[in-house]
LOMARGU-153637 format. One record per residue: x, y, z of N, C-alpha, C in turn. Coordinates in steps of 0.02 Angstrom, whole numbers, plus 32768, in hexadecimal, padded with zeros to 4 digits. Example, Ala and Ser with C-alpha at 12.3 -4.5 7.8 and 13.67 -1.06 7.14 Angstrom:
# LOMARGU-153637
<site n_east="8294" n_north="7EE4" n_up="8186" ca_east="8267" ca_north="7F1F" ca_up="8186" c_east="8294" c_north="7F5B" c_up="8186"/>
<site n_east="8282" n_north="7F90" n_up="8162" ca_east="82AC" ca_north="7FCB" ca_up="8165" c_east="8285" c_north="8002" c_up="818A"/>
END
This chain:
# LOMARGU-153637
<site n_east="96FB" n_north="84A3" n_up="6BA0" ca_east="9717" ca_north="84A5" ca_up="6B5B" c_east="96F5" c_north="84CB" c_up="6B2C"/>
<site n_east="96B8" n_north="84B6" n_up="6B2A" ca_east="967D" ca_north="84D2" ca_up="6AFE" c_east="967E" c_north="851D" c_up="6B14"/>
<site n_east="967E" n_north="852A" n_up="6B53" ca_east="9674" ca_north="856A" ca_up="6B72" c_east="96AB" c_north="8598" c_up="6B5B"/>
<site n_east="96E8" n_north="857B" n_up="6B50" ca_east="9720" ca_north="85A8" ca_up="6B46" c_east="9716" c_north="85B3" c_up="6AFF"/>
<site n_east="9701" n_north="8585" n_up="6ACB" ca_east="96FB" ca_north="8591" ca_up="6A7F" c_east="96CB" c_north="85C7" c_up="6A7C"/>
<site n_east="9689" n_north="85CC" n_up="6AAE" ca_east="9654" ca_north="85F4" ca_up="6A99" c_east="9674" c_north="8643" c_up="6AB1"/>
<site n_east="969E" n_north="863E" n_up="6AE1" ca_east="96B9" ca_north="867C" ca_up="6B02" c_east="96DD" c_north="8694" c_up="6ABC"/>
<site n_east="9711" n_north="8668" n_up="6AA1" ca_east="9740" ca_north="8687" ca_up="6A66" c_east="970F" c_north="8699" c_up="6A2C"/>
<site n_east="96D7" n_north="8675" n_up="6A25" ca_east="96AF" ca_north="8691" ca_up="69ED" c_east="9684" c_north="86CB" c_up="69F2"/>
<site n_east="967E" n_north="86DD" n_up="6A24" ca_east="9653" ca_north="871C" ca_up="6A46" c_east="968A" c_north="8758" c_up="6A3C"/>
<site n_east="96C6" n_north="8747" n_up="6A4D" ca_east="9702" ca_north="8783" ca_up="6A4E" c_east="9703" c_north="8786" c_up="6A00"/>
<site n_east="9717" n_north="875D" n_up="69D9" ca_east="9716" ca_north="8761" ca_up="6991" c_east="96D9" c_north="878F" c_up="6979"/>
<site n_east="96A4" n_north="8780" n_up="6987" ca_east="9664" ca_north="879E" ca_up="6969" c_east="9658" c_north="87E6" c_up="6982"/>
<site n_east="966F" n_north="87EB" n_up="69C4" ca_east="967D" ca_north="882F" ca_up="69DA" c_east="96AD" c_north="8860" c_up="69BC"/>
<site n_east="96E0" n_north="883E" n_up="69AD" ca_east="9717" ca_north="8867" ca_up="6983" c_east="9700" c_north="8876" c_up="6949"/>
<site n_east="96E9" n_north="884F" n_up="691C" ca_east="96DC" ca_north="8855" ca_up="68DC" c_east="9698" c_north="8885" c_up="68E0"/>
<site n_east="966C" n_north="888B" n_up="6906" ca_east="963B" ca_north="88B9" ca_up="6907" c_east="9655" c_north="8900" c_up="691F"/>
<site n_east="9693" n_north="890F" n_up="6943" ca_east="969E" ca_north="8941" ca_up="6960" c_east="96CB" c_north="8967" c_up="691C"/>
<site n_east="96F2" n_north="8931" n_up="68FF" ca_east="9719" ca_north="894A" ca_up="68B9" c_east="96E7" c_north="8968" c_up="688D"/>
<site n_east="96B4" n_north="8945" n_up="687E" ca_east="9680" ca_north="8955" ca_up="684B" c_east="966C" c_north="8993" c_up="6854"/>
<site n_east="9652" n_north="89A5" n_up="6892" ca_east="9631" ca_north="89EA" ca_up="68B6" c_east="9663" c_north="8A1A" c_up="68A1"/>
<site n_east="96A3" n_north="8A17" n_up="68C3" ca_east="96DD" ca_north="8A40" ca_up="68AA" c_east="96E4" c_north="8A58" c_up="6867"/>
<site n_east="96E2" n_north="8A1C" n_up="6836" ca_east="96F0" ca_north="8A30" ca_up="67FB" c_east="96B6" c_north="8A4D" c_up="67D3"/>
<site n_east="9679" n_north="8A48" n_up="67E3" ca_east="9644" ca_north="8A5B" ca_up="67CD" c_east="9647" c_north="8ABD" c_up="67E1"/>
<site n_east="9654" n_north="8AC3" n_up="681B" ca_east="965D" ca_north="8B08" ca_up="6832" c_east="9697" c_north="8B1F" c_up="680B"/>
<site n_east="96CD" n_north="8AFE" n_up="6809" ca_east="9701" ca_north="8B22" ca_up="67E9" c_east="96FE" c_north="8B31" c_up="67A6"/>
<site n_east="96DA" n_north="8AFA" n_up="6777" ca_east="96CB" ca_north="8B09" ca_up="6740" c_east="9696" c_north="8B3F" c_up="6738"/>
<site n_east="965D" n_north="8B45" n_up="6769" ca_east="962D" ca_north="8B7A" ca_up="675B" c_east="9656" c_north="8BC3" c_up="6766"/>
<site n_east="9681" n_north="8BB8" n_up="678A" ca_east="96A7" ca_north="8C04" ca_up="679E" c_east="96CA" c_north="8C12" c_up="6767"/>
<site n_east="96E5" n_north="8BD9" n_up="673A" ca_east="9708" ca_north="8BED" ca_up="6703" c_east="96E3" c_north="8C12" c_up="66C3"/>
<site n_east="96A7" n_north="8C0B" n_up="66C5" ca_east="9673" ca_north="8C39" ca_up="66A7" c_east="9653" c_north="8C00" c_up="6663"/>
<site n_east="961F" n_north="8C27" n_up="664B" ca_east="95F2" ca_north="8BF5" ca_up="661A" c_east="9617" c_north="8BDE" c_up="65DD"/>
<site n_east="9658" n_north="8BFC" n_up="65CC" ca_east="9676" ca_north="8BEB" ca_up="6591" c_east="9692" c_north="8B9B" c_up="6588"/>
<site n_east="96A6" n_north="8B90" n_up="65C7" ca_east="96BE" ca_north="8B47" ca_up="65C2" c_east="9684" c_north="8B16" c_up="65B0"/>
<site n_east="9643" n_north="8B1D" n_up="65C2" ca_east="9616" ca_north="8AFF" ca_up="65C2" c_east="95FD" c_north="8AF4" c_up="6562"/>
<site n_east="95F4" n_north="8B27" n_up="654D" ca_east="95E1" ca_north="8B1F" ca_up="64FA" c_east="9619" c_north="8B1D" c_up="64CF"/>
<site n_east="9652" n_north="8B3C" n_up="64E1" ca_east="967A" ca_north="8B40" ca_up="64A2" c_east="96C1" c_north="8B22" c_up="64AE"/>
<site n_east="96C3" n_north="8AD9" n_up="64B9" ca_east="9700" ca_north="8AB6" ca_up="64D3" c_east="9735" c_north="8ABC" c_up="648E"/>
<site n_east="9771" n_north="8ADC" n_up="64A2" ca_east="979D" ca_north="8AD6" ca_up="6468" c_east="97D8" c_north="8A95" c_up="647D"/>
<site n_east="980A" n_north="8A9E" n_up="645E" ca_east="984A" ca_north="8A6D" ca_up="646A" c_east="9853" c_north="8A79" c_up="64B6"/>
<site n_east="9864" n_north="8AC2" n_up="64C3" ca_east="987F" ca_north="8ADC" ca_up="6504" c_east="984C" c_north="8ABC" c_up="652D"/>
<site n_east="9817" n_north="8AC9" n_up="652C" ca_east="97D8" ca_north="8AAF" ca_up="655E" c_east="97DE" c_north="8A6D" c_up="656F"/>
<site n_east="97EA" n_north="8A41" n_up="652F" ca_east="97EF" ca_north="89FB" ca_up="653C" c_east="9820" c_north="89DE" c_up="656B"/>
<site n_east="9863" n_north="89FD" n_up="654C" ca_east="98A4" ca_north="89F4" ca_up="6581" c_east="9896" c_north="8A08" c_up="65C6"/>
<site n_east="9875" n_north="8A3D" n_up="65D4" ca_east="9869" ca_north="8A57" ca_up="661E" c_east="983F" c_north="8A21" c_up="6637"/>
<site n_east="97FE" n_north="8A05" n_up="661D" ca_east="97E2" ca_north="89C4" ca_up="6631" c_east="9801" c_north="898A" c_up="6649"/>
<site n_east="9826" n_north="897B" n_up="6618" ca_east="9852" ca_north="893E" ca_up="6618" c_east="988C" c_north="893E" c_up="6658"/>
<site n_east="98A1" n_north="897D" n_up="6669" ca_east="98D6" ca_north="897A" ca_up="6698" c_east="98A9" c_north="898C" c_up="66D8"/>
<site n_east="986C" n_north="89A5" n_up="66DC" ca_east="9840" ca_north="89A2" ca_up="6713" c_east="9831" c_north="895F" c_up="6731"/>
<site n_east="9820" n_north="892F" n_up="66FD" ca_east="9809" ca_north="88ED" ca_up="670D" c_east="9843" c_north="88C8" c_up="6726"/>
<site n_east="9879" n_north="88D1" n_up="6709" ca_east="98C5" ca_north="88B7" ca_up="6724" c_east="98C8" c_north="88CF" c_up="676F"/>
<site n_east="98BE" n_north="890D" n_up="6772" ca_east="98CB" ca_north="8928" ca_up="67B7" c_east="98AD" c_north="8917" c_up="67EA"/>
<site n_east="9872" n_north="8904" n_up="67E5" ca_east="983C" ca_north="88EB" ca_up="6816" c_east="9840" c_north="88A4" c_up="6826"/>
<site n_east="984C" n_north="888B" n_up="67E3" ca_east="983D" ca_north="883E" ca_up="67EF" c_east="985B" c_north="8822" c_up="682F"/>
<site n_east="989F" n_north="882D" n_up="6844" ca_east="98B6" ca_north="8802" ca_up="686F" c_east="988E" c_north="8820" c_up="68B4"/>
<site n_east="9884" n_north="885A" n_up="68B6" ca_east="984F" ca_north="8869" ca_up="68F6" c_east="9818" c_north="8856" c_up="68FF"/>
<site n_east="97F3" n_north="8838" n_up="68C8" ca_east="97AB" ca_north="881A" ca_up="68C1" c_east="97B1" c_north="87D2" c_up="68DC"/>
<site n_east="97EE" n_north="87AF" n_up="68C4" ca_east="97ED" ca_north="8761" ca_up="68CF" c_east="9826" c_north="875B" c_up="6901"/>
<site n_east="9844" n_north="8787" n_up="6922" ca_east="9877" ca_north="877A" ca_up="6956" c_east="98B6" c_north="8758" c_up="693C"/>
<site n_east="98C0" n_north="876D" n_up="68FC" ca_east="98F9" ca_north="874F" ca_up="68E0" c_east="993C" c_north="8759" c_up="690F"/>
<site n_east="9967" n_north="8782" n_up="68FB" ca_east="999C" ca_north="879C" ca_up="692A" c_east="9998" c_north="87E3" c_up="6932"/>
<site n_east="995C" n_north="8804" n_up="6925" ca_east="994B" ca_north="8848" ca_up="6935" c_east="9929" c_north="8844" c_up="6967"/>
<site n_east="991F" n_north="8883" n_up="6983" ca_east="98FB" ca_north="8894" ca_up="69BF" c_east="98B8" c_north="88C8" c_up="699F"/>
<site n_east="988A" n_north="88C3" n_up="69B6" ca_east="984A" ca_north="88F3" ca_up="69AD" c_east="986F" c_north="8938" c_up="69A0"/>
<site n_east="988E" n_north="8952" n_up="69D8" ca_east="98AC" ca_north="899E" ca_up="69D3" c_east="98D5" c_north="89A0" c_up="699B"/>
<site n_east="9905" n_north="8976" n_up="697E" ca_east="9928" ca_north="8974" ca_up="6939" c_east="98FF" c_north="8988" c_up="6909"/>
<site n_east="98C2" n_north="8955" n_up="6900" ca_east="988E" ca_north="8962" ca_up="68C9" c_east="987E" c_north="89AC" c_up="68CC"/>
<site n_east="985A" n_north="89C9" n_up="6908" ca_east="9857" ca_north="8A11" ca_up="690B" c_east="9885" c_north="8A3E" c_up="68F4"/>
<site n_east="98C0" n_north="8A3B" n_up="6904" ca_east="98F8" ca_north="8A6A" ca_up="68EB" c_east="9904" c_north="8A5D" c_up="68A2"/>
<site n_east="990E" n_north="8A23" n_up="688E" ca_east="9916" ca_north="8A1F" ca_up="6846" c_east="98DE" c_north="8A34" c_up="6817"/>
<site n_east="98AD" n_north="8A1D" n_up="6830" ca_east="9864" ca_north="8A32" ca_up="67FC" c_east="985E" c_north="8A88" c_up="680A"/>
<site n_east="9867" n_north="8AA8" n_up="6846" ca_east="985F" ca_north="8AEB" ca_up="684E" c_east="9897" c_north="8B0F" c_up="6820"/>
<site n_east="98D5" n_north="8AF4" n_up="6826" ca_east="9903" ca_north="8B16" ca_up="67FC" c_east="98FD" c_north="8B11" c_up="67B2"/>
<site n_east="98D9" n_north="8ADA" n_up="679C" ca_east="98CD" ca_north="8ACF" ca_up="6752" c_east="9891" c_north="8AFF" c_up="674A"/>
<site n_east="985C" n_north="8B09" n_up="676B" ca_east="9822" ca_north="8B2D" ca_up="6765" c_east="983F" c_north="8B79" c_up="6765"/>
<site n_east="9861" n_north="8B94" n_up="6794" ca_east="987E" ca_north="8BC8" ca_up="678F" c_east="98AD" c_north="8BE2" c_up="674F"/>
<site n_east="98CF" n_north="8BB2" n_up="673A" ca_east="98FB" ca_north="8BB1" ca_up="66FB" c_east="98C8" c_north="8BBD" c_up="66C9"/>
<site n_east="9895" n_north="8B9B" n_up="66CA" ca_east="985F" ca_north="8BA7" ca_up="668B" c_east="9840" c_north="8BDE" c_up="668D"/>
<site n_east="982F" n_north="8C01" n_up="66C4" ca_east="980B" ca_north="8C41" ca_up="66CD" c_east="983F" c_north="8C75" c_up="66AF"/>
<site n_east="9889" n_north="8C71" n_up="66CF" ca_east="98AF" ca_north="8CB6" ca_up="66BA" c_east="98B3" c_north="8CAC" c_up="6668"/>
<site n_east="98C1" n_north="8C67" n_up="6655" ca_east="98C4" ca_north="8C68" ca_up="6608" c_east="9885" c_north="8C80" c_up="65EB"/>
<site n_east="984A" n_north="8C80" n_up="6606" ca_east="9816" ca_north="8C93" ca_up="65DE" c_east="980C" c_north="8CDA" c_up="65E3"/>
<site n_east="9827" n_north="8CF7" n_up="661D" ca_east="982E" ca_north="8D3E" ca_up="661A" c_east="9869" c_north="8D60" c_up="65F2"/>
<site n_east="98A2" n_north="8D3A" n_up="65EC" ca_east="98CF" ca_north="8D53" ca_up="65CB" c_east="98C4" c_north="8D54" c_up="657E"/>
<site n_east="989F" n_north="8D14" n_up="6565" ca_east="9882" ca_north="8D1E" ca_up="6525" c_east="984C" c_north="8D55" c_up="6515"/>
<site n_east="982B" n_north="8D69" n_up="6545" ca_east="97FB" ca_north="8D9D" ca_up="653C" c_east="9821" c_north="8DDF" c_up="6533"/>
<site n_east="985D" n_north="8DF7" n_up="6555" ca_east="9888" ca_north="8E22" ca_up="6556" c_east="98B4" c_north="8E25" c_up="651F"/>
<site n_east="98C8" n_north="8DE9" n_up="650A" ca_east="98FF" ca_north="8DDE" ca_up="64D2" c_east="98DF" c_north="8DB3" c_up="64A0"/>
<site n_east="98B1" n_north="8DB8" n_up="6470" ca_east="989A" ca_north="8D9D" ca_up="6443" c_east="98C7" c_north="8D6B" c_up="6418"/>
<site n_east="9905" n_north="8D95" n_up="640B" ca_east="993B" ca_north="8D70" ca_up="63DD" c_east="994C" c_north="8D2B" c_up="63FA"/>
<site n_east="9952" n_north="8D37" n_up="6442" ca_east="995F" ca_north="8CF5" ca_up="6469" c_east="9940" c_north="8CBC" c_up="645A"/>
<site n_east="98FF" n_north="8CD3" n_up="645F" ca_east="98C6" ca_north="8C96" ca_up="6454" c_east="98CD" c_north="8C76" c_up="6416"/>
<site n_east="98DD" n_north="8CA1" n_up="63DD" ca_east="98D9" ca_north="8C8F" ca_up="639F" c_east="990F" c_north="8C59" c_up="639B"/>
<site n_east="9950" n_north="8C61" n_up="63BF" ca_east="9988" ca_north="8C3B" ca_up="63BA" c_east="997A" c_north="8BEF" c_up="63E9"/>
<site n_east="9960" n_north="8BFD" n_up="6418" ca_east="9950" ca_north="8BC6" ca_up="6448" c_east="9915" c_north="8B98" c_up="6433"/>
<site n_east="98D9" n_north="8BBE" n_up="6420" ca_east="989E" ca_north="8B92" ca_up="640C" c_east="9898" c_north="8B89" c_up="63BE"/>
<site n_east="98B0" n_north="8BB6" n_up="639D" ca_east="989E" ca_north="8BB9" ca_up="6354" c_east="986C" c_north="8BE6" c_up="633C"/>
<site n_east="986A" n_north="8BE4" n_up="62FB" ca_east="983A" ca_north="8C0C" ca_up="62E4" c_east="980B" c_north="8BDE" c_up="62AE"/>
<site n_east="97C7" n_north="8C01" n_up="62AA" ca_east="979B" ca_north="8BD8" ca_up="6282" c_east="97AD" c_north="8BDB" c_up="6237"/>
<site n_east="979A" n_north="8BA1" n_up="6208" ca_east="97B9" ca_north="8B98" ca_up="61CB" c_east="9783" c_north="8B91" c_up="619F"/>
<site n_east="9777" n_north="8BBD" n_up="616C" ca_east="9752" ca_north="8BBC" ca_up="613B" c_east="9755" c_north="8B7E" c_up="6105"/>
<site n_east="9734" n_north="8B50" n_up="6101" ca_east="972E" ca_north="8B19" ca_up="60D4" c_east="96FA" c_north="8B14" c_up="6097"/>
<site n_east="96D6" n_north="8B46" n_up="60A1" ca_east="96A1" ca_north="8B53" ca_up="6067" c_east="9691" c_north="8B8C" c_up="605F"/>
<site n_east="9691" n_north="8BAE" n_up="6023" ca_east="9685" ca_north="8BEB" ca_up="6016" c_east="9666" c_north="8BFE" c_up="5FCC"/>
<site n_east="9628" n_north="8C1F" n_up="5FCD" ca_east="960A" ca_north="8C27" ca_up="5F9E" c_east="95F0" c_north="8BED" c_up="5F7C"/>
<site n_east="95DC" n_north="8BAE" n_up="5F9A" ca_east="95BC" ca_north="8B77" ca_up="5F88" c_east="95F4" c_north="8B42" c_up="5F73"/>
<site n_east="9639" n_north="8B5F" n_up="5F77" ca_east="966E" ca_north="8B30" ca_up="5F5D" c_east="969E" c_north="8B17" c_up="5F96"/>
<site n_east="969F" n_north="8AD5" n_up="5F93" ca_east="96CD" ca_north="8AB3" ca_up="5FC2" c_east="9722" c_north="8ACF" c_up="5FB8"/>
<site n_east="9740" n_north="8AE0" n_up="5FF5" ca_east="977E" ca_north="8AEB" ca_up="5FF0" c_east="97A6" c_north="8AB0" c_up="6009"/>
<site n_east="97AA" n_north="8A86" n_up="5FCD" ca_east="97C7" ca_north="8A3A" ca_up="5FE6" c_east="980A" c_north="8A3D" c_up="6008"/>
<site n_east="983F" n_north="8A6D" n_up="5FF3" ca_east="9874" ca_north="8A68" ca_up="6012" c_east="9878" c_north="8A77" c_up="6063"/>
<site n_east="9850" n_north="8AAC" n_up="6066" ca_east="9847" ca_north="8AB4" ca_up="60B3" c_east="9817" c_north="8A7A" c_up="60D2"/>
<site n_east="97F1" n_north="8A6A" n_up="60AF" ca_east="97D5" ca_north="8A28" ca_up="60D4" c_east="9802" c_north="89F2" c_up="60EF"/>
<site n_east="982E" n_north="89E7" n_up="60B3" ca_east="9861" ca_north="89A6" ca_up="60AF" c_east="9892" c_north="89C3" c_up="60F0"/>
<site n_east="98A2" n_north="8A02" n_up="60ED" ca_east="98D6" ca_north="8A1B" ca_up="6133" c_east="98B5" c_north="8A0E" c_up="616F"/>
<site n_east="987B" n_north="8A1C" n_up="6173" ca_east="9853" ca_north="8A1E" ca_up="61AE" c_east="9834" c_north="89CB" c_up="61C9"/>
<site n_east="983D" n_north="899C" n_up="6199" ca_east="9824" ca_north="8963" ca_up="6196" c_east="97D7" c_north="895A" c_up="619E"/>
<site n_east="97BD" n_north="8987" n_up="6176" ca_east="976B" ca_north="897C" ca_up="6173" c_east="9760" c_north="8969" c_up="6130"/>
<site n_east="972F" n_north="8930" n_up="6131" ca_east="971C" ca_north="8904" ca_up="60F4" c_east="96E5" c_north="892D" c_up="60DC"/>
<site n_east="96E0" n_north="891D" n_up="60A0" ca_east="9696" ca_north="8932" ca_up="6075" c_east="9652" c_north="8923" c_up="6094"/>
<site n_east="9660" n_north="88DD" n_up="60B4" ca_east="9625" ca_north="88C5" ca_up="60D3" c_east="9612" c_north="88EA" c_up="6111"/>
<site n_east="9646" n_north="8901" n_up="6134" ca_east="9635" ca_north="8938" ca_up="6179" c_east="962B" c_north="896B" c_up="6165"/>
<site n_east="9633" n_north="898C" n_up="6139" ca_east="9618" ca_north="89CC" ca_up="611D" c_east="95D6" c_north="89C2" c_up="60FF"/>
<site n_east="95C3" n_north="898F" n_up="60DD" ca_east="957A" ca_north="898E" ca_up="60C0" c_east="954D" c_north="8976" c_up="60FD"/>
<site n_east="9561" n_north="8957" n_up="6135" ca_east="9536" ca_north="894E" ca_up="6170" c_east="952F" c_north="898A" c_up="6194"/>
<site n_east="9561" n_north="89B7" n_up="6190" ca_east="955C" ca_north="89F1" ca_up="61BE" c_east="951F" c_north="8A20" c_up="6197"/>
<site n_east="9527" n_north="8A19" n_up="614B" ca_east="94F1" ca_north="8A3C" ca_up="611A" c_east="94B7" c_north="8A21" c_up="6124"/>
<site n_east="949F" n_north="89F1" n_up="6134" ca_east="9469" ca_north="89C9" ca_up="6144" c_east="9444" c_north="89E9" c_up="618A"/>
<site n_east="9476" n_north="89DF" n_up="61AE" ca_east="9464" ca_north="89FE" ca_up="61FA" c_east="944E" c_north="8A40" c_up="61F2"/>
<site n_east="9460" n_north="8A65" n_up="61C1" ca_east="9442" ca_north="8AA9" ca_up="61BC" c_east="9412" c_north="8AA6" c_up="6180"/>
<site n_east="93F5" n_north="8A74" n_up="616A" ca_east="93BA" ca_north="8A7C" ca_up="613E" c_east="93D3" c_north="8A86" c_up="60FF"/>
<site n_east="9407" n_north="8A74" n_up="60F4" ca_east="9426" ca_north="8A7F" ca_up="60A1" c_east="9436" c_north="8A44" c_up="607F"/>
<site n_east="9434" n_north="8A43" n_up="6043" ca_east="9438" ca_north="89FB" ca_up="6022" c_east="9479" c_north="89F3" c_up="5FEE"/>
<site n_east="948F" n_north="8A2E" n_up="5FE7" ca_east="94D4" ca_north="8A34" ca_up="5FBC" c_east="94FF" c_north="8A71" c_up="5FD9"/>
<site n_east="954B" n_north="8A67" n_up="5FC9" ca_east="9576" ca_north="8AA0" ca_up="5FD8" c_east="9558" c_north="8AE1" c_up="5FBB"/>
<site n_east="953D" n_north="8AE0" n_up="5F74" ca_east="9525" ca_north="8B10" ca_up="5F55" c_east="94F7" c_north="8B3D" c_up="5F6F"/>
<site n_east="94C6" n_north="8B1C" n_up="5FA2" ca_east="949D" ca_north="8B3F" ca_up="5FC6" c_east="94BE" c_north="8B76" c_up="6004"/>
<site n_east="94FA" n_north="8B6C" n_up="6013" ca_east="9524" ca_north="8B85" ca_up="6044" c_east="954D" c_north="8BB6" c_up="603E"/>
<site n_east="954C" n_north="8BF9" n_up="605F" ca_east="9572" ca_north="8C35" ca_up="6045" c_east="95C3" c_north="8C21" c_up="606E"/>
<site n_east="95BD" n_north="8C0D" n_up="60A1" ca_east="95FD" ca_north="8C02" ca_up="60D0" c_east="95EE" c_north="8BC1" c_up="60F9"/>
<site n_east="962A" n_north="8B97" n_up="6101" ca_east="963F" ca_north="8B65" ca_up="6125" c_east="9672" c_north="8B64" c_up="614F"/>
<site n_east="966B" n_north="8B70" n_up="6199" ca_east="96A2" ca_north="8B7B" ca_up="61BA" c_east="96B6" c_north="8B41" c_up="61F1"/>
<site n_east="96F3" n_north="8B20" n_up="61F7" ca_east="970D" ca_north="8AFF" ca_up="6220" c_east="9724" c_north="8B25" c_up="625E"/>
<site n_east="96F6" n_north="8B2A" n_up="6294" ca_east="96FD" ca_north="8B46" ca_up="62D3" c_east="9738" c_north="8B28" c_up="62FB"/>
<site n_east="9752" n_north="8B57" n_up="6329" ca_east="9795" ca_north="8B3C" ca_up="634F" c_east="9779" c_north="8B07" c_up="637C"/>
<site n_east="9740" n_north="8AFF" n_up="638A" ca_east="9721" ca_north="8ACA" ca_up="63C1" c_east="9712" c_north="8A8A" c_up="6395"/>
<site n_east="971F" n_north="8A87" n_up="634C" ca_east="971A" ca_north="8A57" ca_up="6327" c_east="96D8" c_north="8A47" c_up="6306"/>
<site n_east="96A3" n_north="8A7D" n_up="6311" ca_east="965E" ca_north="8A81" ca_up="62FE" c_east="9668" c_north="8A9C" c_up="62B5"/>
<site n_east="9633" n_north="8A95" n_up="6289" ca_east="9632" ca_north="8AB4" ca_up="6240" c_east="95F3" c_north="8AD8" c_up="6244"/>
<site n_east="9602" n_north="8B19" n_up="623F" ca_east="95CF" ca_north="8B4C" ca_up="622C" c_east="95BD" c_north="8B5A" c_up="61E2"/>
<site n_east="9583" n_north="8B54" n_up="61D7" ca_east="9570" ca_north="8B5D" ca_up="618A" c_east="9537" c_north="8BA5" c_up="6196"/>
<site n_east="955A" n_north="8BCD" n_up="615B" ca_east="9525" ca_north="8C03" ca_up="614B" c_east="9509" c_north="8BFF" c_up="610A"/>
<site n_east="94C2" n_north="8BF1" n_up="6108" ca_east="9498" ca_north="8BEB" ca_up="60CA" c_east="949B" c_north="8C26" c_up="60A1"/>
<site n_east="949B" n_north="8C1B" n_up="6056" ca_east="949A" ca_north="8C48" ca_up="6028" c_east="945C" c_north="8C6C" c_up="6032"/>
<site n_east="9452" n_north="8CBA" n_up="6028" ca_east="9416" ca_north="8CDF" ca_up="601E" c_east="93F6" c_north="8CC8" c_up="5FDE"/>
<site n_east="93BD" n_north="8CB9" n_up="5FD8" ca_east="9396" ca_north="8CB5" ca_up="5F9E" c_east="938B" c_north="8CFF" c_up="5F74"/>
<site n_east="9399" n_north="8CEF" n_up="5F37" ca_east="938E" ca_north="8D3B" ca_up="5F16" c_east="9340" c_north="8D48" c_up="5F07"/>
<site n_east="933B" n_north="8D8A" n_up="5F06" ca_east="92EE" ca_north="8DA2" ca_up="5F04" c_east="92CC" c_north="8D77" c_up="5ED5"/>
<site n_east="92E4" n_north="8D63" n_up="5E9B" ca_east="92BE" ca_north="8D36" ca_up="5E5D" c_east="92B7" c_north="8CEB" c_up="5E82"/>
<site n_east="92DB" n_north="8CD9" n_up="5EAF" ca_east="92D5" ca_north="8CA0" ca_up="5ECC" c_east="9296" c_north="8C9D" c_up="5EFE"/>
<site n_east="929D" n_north="8CD2" n_up="5F1E" ca_east="926B" ca_north="8CDB" ca_up="5F51" c_east="921C" c_north="8CDE" c_up="5F31"/>
<site n_east="9223" n_north="8D0F" n_up="5F02" ca_east="91E9" ca_north="8D10" ca_up="5EDD" c_east="91CC" c_north="8CC3" c_up="5EC1"/>
<site n_east="91F2" n_north="8CA5" n_up="5EAB" ca_east="91D9" ca_north="8C66" ca_up="5E85" c_east="91CD" c_north="8C41" c_up="5EBF"/>
<site n_east="91F3" n_north="8C29" n_up="5EFC" ca_east="91DD" ca_north="8C0E" ca_up="5F32" c_east="91A3" c_north="8C26" c_up="5F54"/>
<site n_east="9181" n_north="8C5D" n_up="5F56" ca_east="9147" ca_north="8C80" ca_up="5F63" c_east="9118" c_north="8C63" c_up="5F47"/>
<site n_east="911C" n_north="8C67" n_up="5F09" ca_east="90F3" ca_north="8C4F" ca_up="5ECA" c_east="90D2" c_north="8C03" c_up="5ED6"/>
<site n_east="9104" n_north="8BD2" n_up="5EF1" ca_east="90ED" ca_north="8B90" ca_up="5EEA" c_east="90C2" c_north="8B87" c_up="5F2B"/>
END
């Protein structure tokens, strides 16, 4: 009995290792974009991949080959969409979305923040992460399509630079 459980556990571990290696290869072939710029589209693909390979790893009711086929199909679809987005940027705009300016010339654009569900506390945290203490120190604040907040600091005027240099 213990030998059968050990064998079953070994098969599960082997299936898991095979699926993980296959996913790593497939994601790597998909390009570096997948790793650093996850959008809502990328998240949906990753969730679908997880669901596709789950049964193959745990011997649910799926076989290992079923996990390979579904994961391969999803990765190929992801690659095709990425290529299509490069060729037809307007399509990516409709599927993935566009960045939203939420701070401009030091002023909070509260209506846009509200529509995007961004609180002032979240924006202030992003400012602090960029070494700024208040919105007035920023020229631009953008909610990116991956959910991150990009901040562009205001350039100091020549007078401010001269004064700072004297201190």
